[in-house]
N, C-alpha and C positions, 0 to 999 in steps of 0.2 A: 498685044501681050508680049512682053520681053522675057527671055530666059536668063536668069541670073544664077551663077554657080557660087555657093558659099562653101568655103574650105576652112572648117575649124582645125587649127594646127595640132599636130601630135596626136596622141591617143593610144589606148592599149598599154603596151609595155613601154611606150615612149611618153614619159610624163611632161616633157618640156622643162621649163624653168621651175624651180621649187623654192618655196619660202616657208619652212616649217611644214605644216600640214596642208598648205595651199599649193595646188598643182596648176601649172599653166594649162594643161589639157582640159581641166574641168572648167576654167574660166572661158576658154575658147569655145567649147561646146555649148555652154550656157548662152553665150552671146549669139552663136549661130542659130540656135533654136528660136531665140526671141526674134532675130531678124527674119527668119523664114515665116513666122506667123504674121509679122507686120507686112512683109512684101506680098504674101498671099492675100492678105486683107485688102491690098491695093490692086488685086486682080492680076498679079504677075506670076509667072511660072518659076519655081525655085527648085534647084537641084543641089543636094548636099553631098559632099564627098564622104562625110560620115555623120550619122545622126545618133550614134551611140558611142560608148567608150571602147572603140576598137582601133587597131593599128591599120593605117593605110599608107602604102609606100608613096614616095614623092612622084614617081612616074605614074602610078595609078591615079593620083590626084589630077595630074595634067590630062591623062587619058579620059577620065570621066568628063572633063570640061570639053575636050575636043570631039567627043562623040555626040554632043548636042549642039544645036545652033545657038551657041552662047553669045549673049550680048556683053556680059561683063563677068569677070572672075575676081572674087574678093577673098583673099586669104586672111584669116583672123588669128592674131597672135598677141602675146604679152612680152614685153622686153625684160631684160635682167642684166645686172652688173654686180661685180664683186663689191663695189663701193655703194653702200645703201643710200647715198645721197643723190645718185643719178635718178632723174625723173623726167617726165614729159611724154608727149605723144609725137609719133612720126609716121609717115606713110612712105613705103618703098615701091619703086618701079624698076623694071629691067634697065640695064645700062643703055641699051639702044631703043628705049621706049618711043612709041609714036607720039605725035603731038596730042592726039586724043587721050592716050593713056596718061600723059602728064597733066592734061587738063582735068581728067577725072580724079587723079590723085590730089591735085591742088584743091578741087572742090571738097573732097573728103577731109583734107587737113584743115581747111578753113572752117568747115562745119564743126569739127570736134573742138577746135580752139574756141569757137563761139560758145559752146556748151560750158566750157570751163575746165582747164587743165593747169597743171603746175607750170609747165613750160612748153613752148612751141618749138619742136625740133625740126620742123619743116618737112619738105619732100626730098627724099634721097634716092640715089640710084644704087642698085646692088645686082650682082650676077647670081641670082637664086634660081634653083631648078624649077620650082612651080611657076615662076614668072617667065623664065626663059623658054620652057617647053609648052606653054599654053598658047593656043592660037588667038583666043579672044583677048581684048584689052584686059590687062591684069594689074592688080595692085595688092600689096600686103600692108595691113593696118596693124601697127604696134601700139595698142591702146594702154599706154602707161607701163611703168616698171613694176613687176611683181615683187621685186626686191626692195621697193620703197613703200613705207607704211602709208604715207598720205596718198600716193597714187592708188593704192588698194582701197583706201577710204573713198576716194572719188569714184572708182570703178563700181563699188557697191552701192553708194548712195545716189549716184547719178546714172545708174544702169539703164533704167527705162528711158531716160532722156537721151543717153548715148544711142540706144537702139532706134529710137524714133528719128533722131537726126541723121544717123547713117542711112536709114531707109529713105529719108527725104533727099539726101545727097545722091544716092544711086539713081533715083527717079529723075532728079534734075539733070544729071549728066547724060541720061539716055533720052532726055526731052519728053518725059512722061509727066502727066499732071498728078500732083499729090492730092489725095482726098483726105481731109481731116477725119479722124475716127468719129463714128456716130456717137452722139451724146443725147440720150433720151431727154425730152423736156421735163422740167421739174413739175411735179403734180401741183395742181391748183390748191391753194390753201383753203381749208374749210372756212365757211362763213363764221364770223364771231358769234358766240352764244349770246342769246338775248339776256340783258341784265334785268333783274327784278325791279329796279328803280331807274328813273331817268338819270342821264349823266350828271346833271347838276345836283343830284342827291348825295354824291360822294365827292368830297373836296380832296383833290390829289395831294395838296400840301399836308392836310391832317393825316391822310393815309400814310404818307411818307414818315411823318412823326411817329405814328403807331408802329410802323415796321422797325424804325430805329429803336424805339423803346423796348420792343420785344427782343431785338437782337442784343441790345446792351444790358438790359436789366431783367430779361426773361419774364416780362409782365403778362404774357398770354392774352394780349388784346385781340379782339376781332378787328380785322382791317376793313372797316366800313366807311372811313373818311368822315366820321361824325364826332364832334367833341362833346362828350358827356361825362358823367361822374366817373366811369371806369378809366377813361383816358386821363382825366384830371388826377385821379388817384395814382395812375402810372407815372405821371409827371412828378408828383410829390415823392414817389418811391425813388425816382431817379435823382431828385434833389437831395433826399436824405442819404442815399448811397454815396453821392459825391461829397457831401459834407463829412461823412464818416471817413471816406478814403483820403480826402485832401486835408482835413483839419482834425481828424480823429475826434469827431463831435460826440460819439457814443450814443447816437440816436437809435431808437427802435424804428426799423424800416417797416412802417405799417401803412404808408400811403395817406396818412392823416396830417394835414398841416395844422398842428396845434401850437400851444405856447412854447414847447420845447424846441420844435423846429424853427419857430420864429426867433427864439432867443439865440439859437445856434448861428443865425445869420447876422447877429449884431457884430459890428466891426469887420464884417466880411463882405461888404457891399461890392457889387460888380460895377465897373465903369468902363468908359472907352479905353481900350488898350489892355484890358484884363487878360491874363494868361490862363485863367481857369476855363479852358475851352469846353469841358463837359458841362460845367455849371452854366456857362454862357449859352450852350446849346439848349439847356432846359429853359432858360429865360426866353430865348428866341422861339422855342417851340410853344411855350405858353402864350406869347404874344401872337404868334401865327395862328394858333387855335382860337384866339379871341378876335381874329379878323384883321390883324395888322399885317400889311404886306411887307415881308422881309424874308431874306434868305437864311435858312437855318444851317449855318456853316461853322458855328462855334467861335466865330471871330467877332469881338465887340468893336465894331467900326462906327463910322458916322451914321450909317443908316439905322443900325440898332439903337444908337444913342438918340436919334431923332424920334424913333418909335417909342422908346421908354419915356421920353419927355412928353410926348403926346398922350400916352396912357396915364401918366401921373397927372397931367393937366385935366383930363376928362374925369378922373376919379378924386379930384380934390386933394391930391397929395402935393408935397413940396416938389416943385419942378426943378430938380438938380441933375437929372440924368444918372443918378446912383440907384442901382437896383439892390435895395437892401430889404430889411424885414418888412417894412410897410408896403413896398411895391410888390414883393412876393406874396404877402398876405392878401393884397387886393387881387392878384392874379390867381392864386391857388387856394386861398383860405375860404372863399365863398363857394358853397356847394353848387354844382350845376343842376338846374331843375330838369332838363331833358336833353336828349342828344340833339346837337345842332351842328350845322356846317357854316363856314364863313360865307357861303353862297346859298344858304338854306332856302328851299322853296317848299318844304313839306315838314310836318311835325308828326312824329310817330309816338303814340302813347301806349303803354301796356294794355289798357282796356279798350283801345280802338282797334278796328280791323287792320290787319297788317298790309295796308295799301296806302300810299301817300295820297292825301287830298290836297288839291292845288289851290283853289281860290274860293273865297266867299266875298261877296261885294256888299258894302254897307251904303244904302241910299241916303239915309240921314241918321244922325246920331246927336241927340240933344246934349248940351252942356259938355261937349268934348273938349278937354283942355288942349291947347296948341303948343304948350311949351315942352311936352314930352313926346318923343318920337318912337321909342321902342316899347312894345308891350312887355309886361312882366306878369308873373303868376299872381293871382289874387288868392290870399290866404284866408278868405272869409269862411271857409269850411275847414274843419280840423281833418287830420289824416284819417282818424278813425271813422269820421262821418263819410269821408270819401270812399273808403273801402266797403262800407255797408250800403252804398247807393245802389238801388235796384236797377237803375238805368245804365250803370257803368259808363258814364259819359266822360269825355275828356275834361280836364280842369279848365274853367273859364279864365279869361284874361282880364286884367284891369289896368288902368293907367295908375301909376303910383301916386299915393297920397303925399301931402307935404311931409318933409323929413321929421318935423316936430311931432306930427300926429303918429308917425310910425313908431316913435319911441314910447308913446303912451298907450297905444292900442295894438297889440300884436295881431289880433284876429280881425282888425277892421270892423269893429262892432257897429260903427256908424256907416251904413251902406251908402250914404250920400257920397262918400269918397270912392266908391267902387263903380266903375263904368264898364258894364259887361261888354266883352268882345264876342264875335261869333265863334261858336264851337266848331273845331275842325274835326269832322267825322264823316264816315261814309253814309251817303244819302239813303242807301238801302237798309240801313240799320237804325233809322230814326223816323219815328212817326211824328205827326204834328204835336208840337209842344203844348202841354196843358198846364195852366197855373196850378191846378189842384194836385198834379202828380209831379211837379217839378221841384226837386229838393233844393235847387239853387235860386228859386224865385223869391223875391222880396217885394212887397207891395210898394215900397218907396223908391224902387229903381225906375229909371226912365225907360220908356219903350224904345226899342230899335227895330228896324226892318232889315231882315237878312235874306238875301237871295242865295240859295245853294246852286252853284253852277254845275251842270252836267253836260259835258260835250259842248260847252259854250252857250247853252240855253238855260234859262231860269226854270228850275224844276218846281219849286214852290217857295213860298215866303213865310217867315215867322213874323 
């Protein structure tokens, strides 16, 4: 353990240098108290010539140091000059200082310069009473000019760093090991809350679109990562808002893509290089929600152009890369039947249990067409009939009938064209299906065998 004497200069009726309401004696005492705390935390013995705002004579300061087995005496001061441009840090030693004193002073000066000062004024010699009359190796630190505004700024904003580095310099000069202050370990983060659905049930790209729509157009969407009627309505609201703002279209912002919205897009098609960034974002968001992989950045580049052409080709539109009334109508004009994700692995229906059902396997399916890949809703039952069904079952799926038949029979009266798909529902809410109680059964439909999979095992078969 080493004994270090700290000497905050001036005090009491001696204010030292003055700059307005700023007194040197206050700055010196403040630094001395901070150094005492840091040196004591390093296990060293510290003696203060003053620890309060009181006057101590120069001789008494030297006497306090000499009556202890002092290893180093450090006097703390601020500089001052009539010219306010004078600045920098300097360290003073006695004119006949020993080599150790000069080495200690040079260590101190280098440390302060490394922290950051306006200028390095170096180590200087001076015939000062507290340095001359002190037996221990002594130095005086002039930590910036109190008459210089930027030196005062550095003193205040780097105060803790100055105190820490002066402590480190004293210990280094005395050959003592510096121990970094204890930093308690960060608490372990809480485990993530379990999610009600599997990760693949929420598409991050659609969730990001929903957040953006809420932020820009205050649509109030639930951020669930599923593309359904509400998200589609929010996209139409965004499109209508941008048409009104950009072209003064005068549309009613109702979220319905009707004839007025479609007409407002005439002559305002988006194409590669378009500068209508917000409308381009709506186009990209609608494509992204429909399963097209592209970045929603509001820039109509080559990737967006390629995806628009792919969409037009798959929907029987003119493949010209122009996103106009027909393209937007194909994207936003057709109502969404249910909430989906571009990576959907579950289907949730209002009448089904609120748990995702993952897989049903079909062993054999007679007369299944091979030219259609995606299932669509079968409209063989009217909406009124569906709401009065006592079983509250999810709507069945069918493979679409030929386009010509669709125009002539809205309800698919000929069940030959409807190939039932397995119903996605929770096995605990379904008893064995009976023809006599099944409102969806028709005698002319083909029979299918469906295995409901529970934990990877076949529970029972229809």
